[in-house]
C-alpha positions in Angstrom: 120.4 -2.6 105.3 119.3 0.7 103.7 122.8 1.6 102.6 123.1 -1.7 100.7 119.7 -1.6 99.1 120.4 1.9 97.8 123.7 0.8 96.3 122.0 -2.1 94.5 119.2 0.1 93.2 121.6 2.6 91.8 123.3 -0.1 89.7 120.1 -1.7 88.4 120.0 -4.3 91.2 123.4 -5.9 90.1 126.4 -5.2 92.2 129.3 -3.6 90.2 132.5 -5.5 90.8 135.7 -3.5 90.2 139.1 -5.1 90.8 141.6 -2.5 89.4 142.6 1.0 90.1 141.6 3.4 92.9 138.6 2.0 94.8 135.3 3.8 94.7 132.2 3.9 96.8 129.9 1.1 95.7 132.8 -1.2 94.6 132.6 -4.8 95.9 135.9 -6.4 96.9 136.3 -10.2 96.7 132.6 -10.4 95.6 131.6 -9.7 99.2 132.7 -6.4 100.8 130.9 -3.4 99.4 132.6 0.0 100.1 130.2 2.5 101.5 132.2 5.5 102.7 135.9 6.6 102.5 136.8 7.6 106.0 140.4 8.7 105.5 144.1 7.8 105.0 146.9 7.3 107.5 150.5 8.3 107.4 151.4 5.0 105.6 149.0 5.8 102.8 146.5 3.1 103.8 142.9 3.9 103.0 140.0 3.2 105.5 136.5 2.6 104.3 133.3 1.8 106.0 131.7 -1.1 104.2 129.1 -3.9 104.3 129.6 -7.6 104.1 126.9 -8.3 101.5 126.7 -12.0 102.5 126.3 -11.6 106.3 124.7 -8.1 106.0 126.9 -6.6 108.7 129.0 -3.4 108.7 132.8 -3.8 108.3 135.9 -1.7 108.2 138.1 -2.2 105.1 141.8 -1.1 105.2 143.4 -1.0 101.7 147.1 -0.7 100.9 148.7 0.0 97.5 150.5 -2.0 96.2 150.0 -5.4 97.7 152.6 -8.1 97.7 155.8 -7.5 99.7 154.9 -4.0 100.8 151.7 -5.3 102.4 153.3 -8.4 104.0 153.5 -6.9 107.5 149.9 -5.6 107.5 148.5 -9.0 106.3 150.7 -11.0 108.7 149.4 -8.9 111.7 145.8 -9.3 110.5 146.1 -13.1 110.1 147.7 -13.4 113.6 145.0 -11.1 115.2 142.2 -13.1 113.5 143.1 -16.1 115.5 142.4 -14.4 118.8 138.8 -13.8 120.0 138.9 -11.3 122.9 136.3 -8.8 124.2 138.9 -6.0 124.1 140.3 -6.7 120.6 138.6 -5.6 117.4 137.7 -8.7 115.4 139.5 -9.4 112.1 137.4 -11.1 109.4 139.5 -11.3 106.3 142.9 -10.5 104.8 143.4 -10.5 101.0 146.3 -9.8 98.7 145.5 -9.1 95.1 149.0 -8.1 94.1 148.3 -4.6 93.0 146.5 -4.0 96.3 145.9 -5.7 99.6 143.2 -5.2 102.1 142.1 -6.3 105.6 138.5 -6.6 106.6 137.7 -6.1 110.3 134.9 -5.4 112.7 133.3 -1.9 112.3 133.1 -0.2 115.7 130.6 2.6 116.3 132.2 4.7 119.0 135.1 7.1 119.6 138.8 6.9 119.9 140.6 7.9 123.1 142.3 10.8 121.2 138.9 12.3 120.6 137.7 11.7 124.1 140.6 13.6 125.7 140.1 16.5 123.3 137.1 17.4 125.5 139.2 17.1 128.6 141.2 14.4 130.5 139.5 11.6 132.5 139.5 10.9 136.2 141.9 8.3 137.7 139.3 5.6 137.8 138.2 5.8 134.2 141.8 6.2 133.0 142.7 3.0 134.9 139.7 1.1 133.5 140.5 2.0 129.9 144.2 1.0 130.5 143.2 -2.3 132.1 141.1 -3.2 129.1 143.9 -2.4 126.7 146.4 -4.3 128.8 144.1 -7.3 129.0 144.0 -7.3 125.2 147.7 -6.9 124.8 148.3 -9.7 127.3 146.2 -12.0 125.2 148.2 -11.1 122.1 151.5 -11.7 124.0 150.3 -15.1 125.1 150.2 -16.2 121.4 153.8 -14.8 120.8 152.5 -11.8 119.0 153.0 -8.1 119.9 150.5 -5.4 118.9 153.0 -2.7 117.9 150.6 0.1 117.5 149.1 1.1 120.9 148.3 4.8 120.9 145.2 7.1 121.5 144.0 6.5 117.9 143.8 2.7 118.2 142.1 2.6 121.7 138.3 2.8 121.2 135.3 3.2 123.5 132.4 1.6 121.7 128.8 2.5 121.9 127.9 -1.0 123.0 130.0 -0.5 126.2 133.3 -2.1 125.2 136.8 -0.7 125.3 138.6 -2.2 122.3 142.1 -2.1 120.8 142.5 -2.2 117.0 145.0 -2.1 114.1 147.9 -4.3 115.2 151.1 -4.1 113.2 153.8 -6.8 112.7 156.8 -4.7 112.0 160.3 -4.7 113.6 159.2 -2.3 116.3 156.4 -4.5 117.5 157.7 -6.0 120.8 156.1 -6.9 124.1 158.2 -4.3 125.8 157.2 -1.5 123.4 153.5 -2.5 124.0 153.8 -2.2 127.8 155.7 1.1 127.5 152.9 2.4 125.3 150.2 1.3 127.9 152.0 3.6 130.3 151.6 6.4 127.7 147.9 5.5 127.4 147.4 6.1 131.1 149.3 9.4 130.8 147.1 10.5 127.9 143.9 9.6 129.7 144.9 11.4 132.8 146.4 14.5 131.2 145.1 14.9 127.7 148.7 14.8 126.4 150.5 12.0 124.5 154.2 11.7 125.6 155.3 10.5 122.2 153.7 13.2 120.0 157.0 14.8 119.0 158.0 11.5 117.3 155.5 12.3 114.6 152.3 14.2 113.7 149.6 13.5 116.2 146.2 15.2 116.9 146.9 14.8 120.7 149.6 17.3 121.9 153.0 16.2 123.2 153.4 15.6 126.9 154.1 18.6 129.1 157.9 19.0 129.6 160.1 21.1 131.8 162.8 23.5 130.6 165.2 20.6 130.2 162.8 18.7 128.0 162.1 16.0 130.6 158.5 14.8 130.7 156.5 16.0 133.7 154.4 13.4 135.6 150.6 13.4 135.5 150.5 14.9 139.1 152.7 17.8 137.9 150.3 18.4 134.9 147.0 18.3 136.9 145.6 18.0 140.3 143.9 14.9 141.7 146.1 12.1 140.4 146.7 9.4 143.0 150.4 9.3 144.0 150.6 5.5 143.4 149.1 5.8 140.0 151.5 8.7 139.2 154.4 6.5 140.2 153.3 3.6 138.1 153.0 5.8 135.0 156.4 7.4 135.6 158.0 3.9 136.0 156.4 2.6 132.8 157.7 5.6 130.9 161.2 5.4 132.3 163.4 3.6 129.8 166.0 2.8 132.5 163.6 0.7 134.6 162.6 -2.9 133.9 159.0 -3.5 132.7 156.4 -5.9 134.0 154.7 -8.4 131.7 151.3 -7.3 130.3 149.7 -10.0 132.4 151.3 -8.7 135.6 150.4 -5.1 134.7 146.8 -6.0 134.1 146.6 -7.4 137.6 148.3 -4.3 139.0 145.9 -2.0 137.2 142.9 -4.0 138.4 144.0 -3.4 142.0 143.8 0.4 141.5 140.0 0.0 141.0 139.7 -1.9 144.3 138.3 -5.0 142.4 139.5 -8.4 141.5 140.7 -8.8 138.0 137.9 -11.4 137.2 135.3 -8.9 138.4 136.4 -6.4 135.7 134.7 -8.5 133.0 131.0 -9.0 133.1 129.1 -12.2 132.2 128.3 -10.5 128.9 132.0 -10.1 128.3 134.2 -7.1 128.1 132.1 -4.4 129.8 133.7 -2.2 132.3 131.7 -0.5 135.0 132.8 3.1 135.5 130.3 3.6 138.3 132.7 1.6 140.5 135.3 4.2 139.9 133.3 7.4 140.3 134.5 8.2 143.8 138.1 7.5 142.8 138.3 10.9 141.0 138.0 12.7 144.4 140.3 10.3 146.4 143.7 8.9 146.2 142.4 5.6 147.6 140.2 3.8 145.1 137.0 2.5 146.7 136.2 -1.1 147.4 133.6 -2.7 145.2 130.0 -3.3 146.4 130.5 -7.1 145.8 128.6 -7.2 142.4 129.7 -8.2 138.9 130.6 -5.2 136.7 128.2 -5.1 133.8 127.0 -1.5 133.4 129.3 -0.6 130.5 131.0 2.6 129.4 127.9 4.6 128.4 128.5 6.9 131.4 132.0 7.7 130.1 130.7 8.4 126.6 128.1 10.9 128.0 130.7 12.6 130.3 133.4 12.7 127.7 131.3 13.9 124.7 128.2 15.5 126.2 126.5 14.7 122.9 125.9 12.1 120.2 128.7 9.8 119.1 129.7 9.3 115.5 131.3 6.2 114.1 134.9 5.9 115.1 137.2 6.9 112.3 140.4 5.1 113.3 143.4 4.3 111.1 146.7 5.2 112.6 146.4 8.8 113.7 145.3 10.9 110.6 145.4 14.7 111.1 141.7 15.2 110.7 140.8 19.0 110.9 138.7 19.9 113.9 135.5 22.0 113.5 136.5 25.6 114.2 135.2 26.9 117.5 133.3 30.3 117.3 135.2 33.1 118.8 134.2 36.1 120.8 136.0 39.4 121.4 139.2 38.8 123.4 140.2 35.3 124.5 138.1 33.1 126.6 138.6 29.7 128.2 136.6 26.6 127.2 133.2 26.6 128.8 133.3 22.8 129.3 133.4 21.7 132.9 136.9 20.7 133.9 138.3 19.2 137.1 139.8 21.7 139.5 143.3 22.7 138.4 143.0 21.1 135.0 144.4 23.1 132.1 141.9 24.4 129.6 142.3 25.4 126.0 141.7 29.1 125.2 139.6 30.2 122.2 141.6 33.1 120.8 140.1 35.9 118.8 142.0 36.1 115.4 142.0 39.9 115.6 144.2 39.6 118.7 147.0 37.9 116.8 149.5 39.5 114.5 152.8 38.8 112.8 156.0 40.4 114.2 158.5 41.2 111.5 161.0 43.9 112.6 163.2 43.8 109.5 160.9 42.8 106.7 158.9 44.7 104.0 155.6 43.9 105.7 154.6 41.6 102.8 154.5 38.6 105.1 152.3 39.9 108.0 148.9 38.8 106.6 147.0 35.6 107.6 148.0 35.7 111.3 144.5 34.6 112.3 145.0 31.3 110.6 147.4 30.2 113.4 144.5 30.2 115.9 141.6 29.0 113.9 141.9 25.4 115.2 142.5 24.1 111.7 146.2 23.0 111.2 145.6 22.9 107.4 145.2 26.6 107.2 148.6 28.2 107.7 150.5 31.4 108.1 153.8 31.1 106.2 156.8 33.2 105.4 158.1 33.7 101.9 160.7 31.3 100.6 164.3 32.1 101.4 167.6 30.9 100.1 169.1 30.3 103.5 167.7 29.1 106.8 168.6 32.4 108.5 166.0 34.3 106.5 168.5 34.7 103.7 170.6 36.8 106.1 168.1 39.6 106.0 166.5 39.5 109.4 166.9 37.9 112.9 163.6 36.2 112.8 159.8 36.4 112.6 157.0 35.4 114.9 153.4 35.3 115.9 152.2 37.7 118.7 149.1 36.8 120.7 147.0 38.9 123.1 145.2 36.6 125.6 142.8 39.4 126.5 143.9 39.5 130.1 146.7 38.1 132.3 146.4 34.4 132.6 148.5 31.5 134.1 149.7 29.9 130.8 150.5 26.2 131.3 151.7 25.4 127.7 151.8 26.7 124.2 151.6 24.1 121.4 152.9 25.0 118.0 152.1 22.9 114.9 154.4 23.3 111.8 153.8 21.9 108.4 157.5 21.1 108.0 159.7 20.2 110.9 163.2 21.6 111.5 162.7 25.2 112.6 164.4 26.8 115.6 162.2 28.8 117.8 161.4 30.1 121.3 158.5 31.4 123.4 158.7 34.9 124.7 156.4 37.0 126.9 155.9 40.6 127.7 153.9 43.0 129.8 152.7 45.5 127.1 151.2 45.7 123.6 153.8 47.9 121.9 151.9 48.2 118.6 152.4 47.1 115.0 155.0 48.3 112.6 158.7 47.8 112.0 159.9 49.9 114.9 157.2 48.6 117.2 158.0 45.0 116.2 161.7 45.6 116.9 160.8 47.0 120.4 158.6 43.9 121.1 161.4 41.5 120.3 163.9 43.5 122.4 161.6 43.9 125.4 159.9 40.5 125.5 161.8 37.8 127.6 162.5 34.2 126.6 160.5 31.6 128.5 162.6 28.4 129.2 165.1 27.1 126.7 164.9 27.9 122.9 164.1 24.8 120.8 166.3 23.7 118.0 165.0 21.4 115.2 161.3 21.8 116.2 159.1 18.9 115.3 155.7 19.1 113.5 154.3 19.5 117.0 156.2 21.3 119.7 155.1 22.1 123.3 156.5 25.1 125.2 156.0 25.4 128.9 154.4 28.7 130.0 156.0 31.3 132.2 155.9 31.1 136.0 154.0 34.3 136.3 150.7 35.2 134.7 150.9 36.9 131.4 148.7 38.5 128.8 151.1 38.7 125.8 152.9 35.9 124.1 155.3 35.8 121.1 156.2 32.6 119.3 159.5 33.6 117.8 161.1 31.7 114.9 164.9 32.2 114.5 165.7 29.6 111.9 163.7 28.3 108.9 163.2 24.6 108.0 164.2 23.4 104.6 161.3 22.4 102.3 161.4 19.3 100.2 160.9 21.4 97.1 163.9 23.5 97.9 164.4 26.8 99.7 163.6 27.6 103.4 160.4 28.8 105.0 158.2 28.1 108.0 154.4 27.4 107.9 152.6 27.5 111.2 149.3 25.6 111.1 148.0 26.1 114.6 149.0 27.5 118.0 147.1 26.2 121.0 147.3 28.0 124.4 146.3 26.1 127.6 145.8 27.9 130.9 144.8 27.2 134.5 
């Protein structure tokens, strides 16, 4: 491999073996696995590297954790258990090593894309959603058959590979890893594929927005979020996500999901192993009754999905938990315009908002905090607008609140407004109005007084909060913060990283 040869040449033809301290590109672990590229870190502090097995000359993924020993026990146990299972829809695990000061797992490197990145370009039709969910369920059923639960099923661990496989990766053997939790998560996977939302996003920081909720906070079903979802599939997803209802086994669920494609479960795996034919589901997107198969084995693969979902070249999948990787900013034009990508009829689309159509509303401040409003709509959650630091959560008792005002350019049917905070705990609400009243203390006071609250105010907002849009079309929105979260360093202030508006 060219990458390996270049690494050897740079070191005089002799691999440099480093065993202590922070890993570096070129380091060889266990005299075998050379680190080629640092991909990123997850919320647990684990580091993901693309590497090369210098003996077998094949690409690998290396997951490192500091320290090793007891703190890495669960990671290593999950890797050892998963390594005993060979399944077309499970990423292969090659090695698990504990060096005391660090531990690492070596597994198959998958060139492809995670489900979370696929739905960023738009949700999938019913057939493709079911096919992906079936592959995941089949993998989970194999794990459950050995007495092991996966414990980490989410849009970042479900991959569509360039070679045509749908694979599940990164099992975890912690206390929360139960068969029931796995099956519940599969219901959430179907929800995510159908809608582009992840119903558990408020439990942590995810790149996929939280599921759409009504004014009471209850999760709306896929058919309530978008048109064209078959009623029986909608009911299945609702049942799987209903904590009050009993769950089927993963094996039973796999059979039920197979029936939605109108094929026998055996026919969903080709002679090559693990390939799913999305052509068999093409007409399912336009019908509530999945078509019957043409009587052939399914062996085409998922290349069609990759082309449809990405409309471009795929990069290597960068998957480790769900790191908050900044997205490339989308160029803006004057006013706000909907995404130009083709979407199914009735499907919500994300607006590209001109930063000059955004401003800070501060009716009782000194105007020192009204800069950087455009950072809230630049599609980069790491660039933020933030208040000054206050001694109390109520803005130090000096003002009723502050907020971000957005001009959509024209009246639109707003489906949802997603707000990402750097620190959770703020209280806030979404407001809407019929006029741009101008900028200034008096104008801001009039804006707050005249704009009406949409739905119920939110207390203790998470890092990602989704507000439902108003019933009527609107042009002007106000994300209004009434209580500041407490920072770890002391004091109170809010930092808004990104606001995403979706419309129909």
